[in-house]
C-alpha positions in Angstrom: 105.1 78.3 146.1 104.6 81.6 148.0 107.9 82.6 146.5 106.5 82.3 143.0 103.5 84.1 144.0 105.0 86.8 145.6 107.0 87.4 142.3 104.5 87.5 140.2 103.2 90.2 142.1 106.2 91.8 141.8 106.2 91.4 137.9 102.8 92.8 137.7 103.7 96.0 140.0 106.9 96.4 137.7 104.6 96.1 134.4 101.9 98.3 135.7 105.0 101.1 136.4 106.1 100.6 133.2 102.7 101.3 131.3 102.3 104.3 133.9 105.9 105.7 133.5 105.1 105.5 129.6 102.0 107.4 129.3 103.7 110.3 131.3 107.0 110.0 129.3 104.3 111.0 126.3 102.1 113.2 127.8 103.2 115.5 125.1 103.2 113.5 122.3 100.6 114.5 119.6 97.7 111.7 119.0 99.7 109.4 121.4 97.1 107.2 123.4 97.2 106.5 126.8 97.7 102.4 127.6 96.1 100.5 130.7 97.7 97.2 132.4 95.4 94.9 132.8 95.7 91.7 135.1 94.2 88.4 136.0 94.6 86.3 138.8 96.0 82.6 138.6 94.4 79.2 139.5 96.0 76.4 138.8 93.8 73.4 139.8 93.2 69.5 138.4 90.1 67.5 138.8 91.4 65.8 142.1 92.3 69.3 143.8 90.1 70.3 146.3 88.9 73.8 145.1 88.2 74.8 148.3 91.0 74.8 149.6 92.8 76.5 146.8 94.8 79.4 147.2 95.7 80.6 143.6 99.3 81.0 142.3 100.0 84.7 141.3 99.1 87.5 138.8 99.5 87.2 135.5 99.6 90.7 133.1 96.5 89.6 130.6 96.7 92.8 128.3 98.5 96.1 128.1 95.3 98.1 126.4 95.6 101.2 124.5 92.5 103.5 125.4 91.1 105.6 122.4 89.3 108.2 124.5 89.5 112.0 122.5 92.3 114.0 123.6 92.1 117.8 123.7 92.7 120.0 120.4 95.1 122.2 120.7 94.8 125.0 117.8 97.9 126.3 116.1 98.7 128.5 112.9 99.2 125.7 110.4 96.5 124.2 108.1 98.5 121.0 107.4 98.2 120.8 111.3 95.0 118.3 111.3 93.1 117.2 114.3 90.0 114.7 114.5 87.1 115.2 116.5 85.2 111.8 116.8 86.2 108.4 115.4 88.7 108.0 113.0 92.2 107.5 111.9 94.5 109.3 109.1 95.7 106.7 106.4 99.5 106.9 105.6 101.8 104.8 103.5 105.7 105.2 103.4 106.0 105.9 99.7 103.8 106.9 97.1 103.2 103.7 95.2 103.1 101.9 98.5 100.1 100.0 99.7 101.4 99.3 103.2 98.9 101.2 105.1 99.4 102.8 108.7 97.0 104.5 111.0 97.7 107.3 113.1 95.3 110.1 114.8 98.7 112.1 115.0 98.1 115.2 112.5 101.6 116.7 112.3 101.3 117.1 108.6 103.6 119.2 106.3 105.2 119.5 102.4 107.9 117.6 101.2 110.2 119.1 98.2 107.7 117.4 95.6 104.5 119.2 97.5 103.4 115.9 98.9 101.6 116.1 102.5 103.7 114.1 104.6 104.1 113.4 108.4 107.3 113.7 110.4 108.4 110.5 109.5 107.8 111.0 106.1 105.2 108.9 105.2 102.2 110.3 103.1 99.0 111.5 104.1 96.1 109.7 102.0 93.0 111.6 100.5 90.3 110.6 98.0 89.9 111.8 94.8 87.5 114.7 94.0 85.4 115.9 91.2 85.8 119.4 89.8 82.2 120.4 91.9 83.9 118.6 94.8 82.1 115.7 95.7 84.3 112.4 96.1 85.3 110.2 92.8 85.4 107.0 95.3 85.6 106.5 99.2 87.2 102.8 99.1 90.6 102.7 100.7 92.2 101.0 97.9 91.7 104.4 95.4 93.1 106.8 98.0 95.8 108.6 96.6 98.7 110.6 98.4 97.7 114.0 98.9 99.5 116.9 96.8 99.5 120.3 97.0 99.6 121.7 93.2 102.5 124.1 92.3 100.8 125.2 89.3 99.0 128.1 88.6 95.6 129.1 88.7 94.4 128.9 85.0 93.2 131.6 83.4 90.1 132.8 81.9 89.3 135.5 79.3 87.1 138.2 79.5 83.5 137.5 77.8 81.0 140.5 79.6 81.7 143.4 81.0 78.7 145.2 83.4 78.5 148.4 83.7 76.0 150.8 85.1 76.5 155.1 85.3 74.5 157.9 85.9 75.4 160.6 82.3 75.0 164.2 83.3 72.0 165.5 81.9 72.8 168.9 81.7 76.2 168.2 79.8 76.9 169.9 76.2 76.3 167.7 73.3 78.4 167.5 71.0 79.1 166.6 67.1 79.7 162.6 67.1 81.2 162.9 63.4 84.3 164.7 65.4 85.0 162.0 68.1 88.7 161.5 68.7 89.6 159.4 71.2 93.0 161.5 71.9 90.8 164.7 71.8 89.4 164.9 75.3 87.1 167.8 73.8 85.3 165.8 71.2 83.6 163.6 74.1 81.9 164.1 77.5 83.1 161.3 79.2 84.8 158.0 79.7 86.1 155.1 81.8 87.9 152.3 81.6 87.8 148.3 82.8 91.0 145.9 82.7 89.9 143.1 80.7 91.9 140.0 79.9 92.3 137.4 77.1 92.5 133.8 76.8 96.2 133.8 78.1 95.3 135.8 81.3 97.5 138.6 79.8 95.3 142.3 80.9 94.1 144.6 78.7 92.9 148.1 79.5 89.2 148.3 77.6 87.7 152.0 77.7 84.5 153.5 77.2 83.6 156.9 75.4 80.5 158.8 76.1 79.3 161.4 74.0 75.6 163.2 74.3 74.1 163.7 70.5 73.7 167.1 69.2 70.9 166.2 67.0 68.3 168.8 67.5 65.6 166.3 66.4 66.4 163.8 69.2 66.7 164.1 73.1 68.4 162.6 75.6 70.5 159.8 73.5 74.1 159.4 74.3 76.8 157.2 72.0 79.1 154.9 73.4 82.3 154.1 71.5 84.5 151.7 72.8 88.6 151.0 72.9 90.9 147.8 73.7 94.7 149.1 74.4 93.8 152.6 72.8 92.6 151.0 69.4 89.2 151.6 68.6 87.1 148.7 68.2 84.0 148.3 66.2 80.2 147.3 68.2 77.6 145.2 67.0 74.0 144.0 68.8 74.9 141.3 70.9 71.2 139.7 70.5 71.0 139.4 67.1 67.9 141.0 66.7 69.0 142.9 64.0 69.4 140.9 60.8 71.5 143.3 59.0 74.9 143.8 61.3 76.2 146.9 59.5 72.4 148.5 60.9 73.3 147.3 64.4 75.0 150.2 65.3 76.2 154.1 64.3 79.0 155.2 62.7 80.6 158.2 64.7 84.5 160.0 64.3 86.3 160.9 61.6 86.9 158.7 58.8 89.7 160.9 57.4 91.6 161.2 61.1 91.4 157.2 61.7 88.9 157.7 64.5 85.7 156.3 63.2 83.9 153.5 64.9 80.6 151.7 65.0 78.9 152.7 67.9 75.9 152.0 70.3 73.4 154.5 71.1 71.6 155.1 74.7 68.4 156.1 74.7 66.7 157.9 77.8 63.4 159.3 79.1 62.4 162.7 80.1 62.7 161.4 83.8 66.3 160.2 82.9 65.4 156.4 83.1 67.2 154.6 80.4 65.1 153.5 77.4 67.1 151.0 75.6 69.8 151.2 72.6 68.9 152.3 69.0 70.4 150.7 66.5 70.8 152.4 62.8 67.4 150.8 61.6 65.1 152.2 64.6 65.3 148.4 66.2 66.1 147.6 69.8 68.4 145.3 71.1 66.2 142.9 72.9 68.3 141.9 75.6 70.1 145.5 75.9 73.7 144.5 74.9 76.3 145.3 72.7 78.9 143.4 72.1 82.7 144.4 70.5 83.5 142.3 67.2 86.6 139.8 67.5 89.9 142.1 68.6 92.0 140.5 65.9 95.7 139.8 65.9 96.0 144.2 65.9 94.9 144.4 69.3 95.7 140.3 71.0 99.1 139.9 69.2 100.6 137.8 72.0 99.3 134.8 70.7 95.8 134.5 72.3 92.4 133.5 71.0 92.2 136.8 68.2 88.5 135.9 67.8 87.6 137.1 71.4 84.6 139.5 71.6 83.4 141.2 74.6 79.8 141.8 75.4 78.6 144.7 77.5 75.6 144.7 79.3 73.6 147.8 80.7 71.4 145.3 82.7 68.4 146.7 82.2 65.3 145.1 84.2 61.9 145.8 83.1 59.1 146.3 86.1 61.9 146.0 88.3 61.2 148.0 91.7 64.8 149.0 91.9 66.2 148.9 88.4 70.1 149.1 88.3 70.5 150.4 85.1 72.2 153.9 83.5 70.6 156.8 84.1 70.7 160.2 83.0 70.0 162.9 86.2 71.1 166.0 86.5 73.9 164.9 88.2 77.5 164.8 87.4 79.0 161.4 85.7 79.4 158.2 87.8 80.0 154.7 87.1 77.8 153.0 89.8 78.9 149.4 88.5 82.0 147.9 86.3 82.7 144.4 86.4 84.2 141.8 83.8 84.1 137.8 84.1 87.7 137.6 83.0 90.8 136.0 85.5 94.5 136.4 85.1 96.7 133.6 85.9 97.0 133.0 89.4 99.4 132.0 91.6 98.8 129.6 94.9 98.3 131.3 97.8 97.0 129.0 100.4 94.7 125.9 101.3 91.6 125.5 103.0 90.8 122.1 104.5 87.2 121.7 105.6 85.7 119.9 108.3 84.5 117.6 105.8 88.3 116.7 104.8 88.1 118.8 101.5 91.4 120.4 100.5 90.9 123.5 98.3 93.6 125.5 96.9 93.2 129.3 96.7 95.3 131.5 93.9 96.0 135.2 94.0 93.5 135.7 91.2 90.6 135.0 93.5 89.4 131.5 92.4 89.7 127.9 94.4 89.7 124.7 93.2 89.0 121.3 95.0 92.3 119.0 94.8 91.6 116.2 97.3 89.5 115.0 100.0 91.1 113.8 103.2 90.1 110.1 103.8 89.5 108.8 107.3 89.3 105.2 107.8 87.9 103.6 111.5 87.8 99.7 112.2 85.5 97.6 114.6 87.8 96.9 117.1 90.3 100.0 117.9 92.1 97.9 120.4 93.0 95.6 118.5 95.3 97.6 116.3 99.2 96.4 116.1 101.1 99.3 117.5 104.0 100.5 115.8 106.4 103.7 116.2 105.4 107.1 116.3 101.9 106.7 117.4 100.6 104.8 114.1 98.8 101.9 114.0 98.1 98.9 111.6 95.3 96.6 110.7 95.3 93.2 112.2 92.7 90.1 112.8 91.9 90.9 115.8 91.3 95.1 114.6 89.0 93.7 111.9 89.3 95.5 108.1 90.1 98.9 107.9 86.9 100.8 106.7 87.6 104.3 104.8 85.3 106.8 104.5 84.5 110.3 104.5 84.6 112.8 107.5 81.1 114.2 109.0 79.7 110.9 107.2 78.3 108.1 109.2 80.0 107.3 112.4 83.0 109.4 111.1 84.4 112.1 113.0 84.9 116.0 111.1 88.6 117.1 110.7 89.8 120.2 112.2 92.5 122.3 110.3 94.9 124.6 111.9 94.6 121.9 115.1 96.3 118.8 116.8 94.9 116.3 118.7 97.3 116.1 122.2 97.9 113.0 124.2 94.8 111.8 126.3 96.9 111.4 129.2 95.7 113.0 132.7 98.9 113.7 134.2 97.3 113.8 137.7 95.6 110.2 137.3 99.0 108.7 135.9 100.8 109.9 139.0 98.8 108.7 141.8 98.7 105.3 139.8 102.6 105.4 140.0 102.2 105.6 143.5 99.7 102.7 143.9 101.9 100.4 141.5 105.1 101.7 143.7 102.9 100.5 146.9 102.5 97.4 145.1 105.4 97.1 144.4 107.0 97.5 148.0 104.2 94.7 149.5 104.9 92.6 147.0 109.2 93.0 147.7 108.1 92.9 151.6 106.5 89.1 151.1 109.2 88.0 149.2 111.4 88.9 152.4 109.1 87.3 154.6 109.1 84.4 152.7 112.8 84.5 153.0 113.2 84.7 156.7 111.0 81.7 157.1 112.9 79.6 154.8 116.4 80.3 156.6 114.6 79.8 160.4 113.9 76.4 158.8 117.2 76.2 157.4 118.8 76.8 160.8 116.7 74.5 162.7 119.1 71.8 164.1 
């Protein structure tokens, strides 16, 4: 009997050494969770046996339990390196159409040749589909889909409005608007331009010409004429306050020379403040905007929307303590604001992953789009998970059913981009445990040796 007891002790010490050695071997394995050998004593007794004199039958390895404590974070320069702080696992599948889920804490992800996010094994990371505002469409594990970073470009957006604020020099010489010619700088006082975009994302230069009116009957009034790609564009009142569109603006320029265009007239007070936009019939635009007529195929000849119109907003703010609007002061021509709302075609420049797992693609045109939300999964009993290779686990009866959810909600932890969770192995503790397991192995080996000597002595009795 004592042989068997000592032998069980040697086996247990060997198991303890194996577990400790495995922990030490994986000290640099990302997402690795250390194991602990758990032992129990063995007593085999019957109803008629004397319990008070029972010695015991040795030791038995009851479980090699993994410890899911948090590992420290190692920060990287790769956005697809992900680490979970708190509860949860990443969900992966070996194929895009597979439902054979595996779960891991190792977040070393990268892109494959089809722009899917995969780990070192080639397994696809799963995420929840999202709506245009970034909210998750569903948080069920059955509705997750492989995370894919789009290789398409950001959609263009045609310019619909330009906001412009400037100072027009009060001391400038008044000019005859009938002589306006965009090709002759002597026929207008000042000009500025902005790049605008059509529906296909193609760029065009929109130029504004300012002519101070020389009519002796009026003071402090300026005409604004517009051209797109050096072609003059007629203007109309943007708010529809004029019943007759032909009277919304003023005709200036030389018709015979092909430079006649309908222009808006800006009115300023004696103090240089912006009063409004005067139409030819004496009305004033209610929202102080003017608008181009349809640009037409003569300008937009690339197949884009030739009905595109562009509104010019001078942003008059009545009653504001600090109005942000055109002025006519005794200083030089200065453009204080010139913004437009169009966007060119964009190319993918990067991705951003938030603490809630929301993946956003950013494009060179300054836009960003939500793509997917990285899914997290938790279990009622993590230690009941079935171990696999490469720091992956699978659901089992003991672990309970996989419960999916969003990071930072409920009991789920948060996702850290550009970070990896290191193994939760304490190397100092493991080395001490290895020494203890070695001493146990030696002691049990000595017990076997002593038992052998006793048996030898008995056999040598004559």
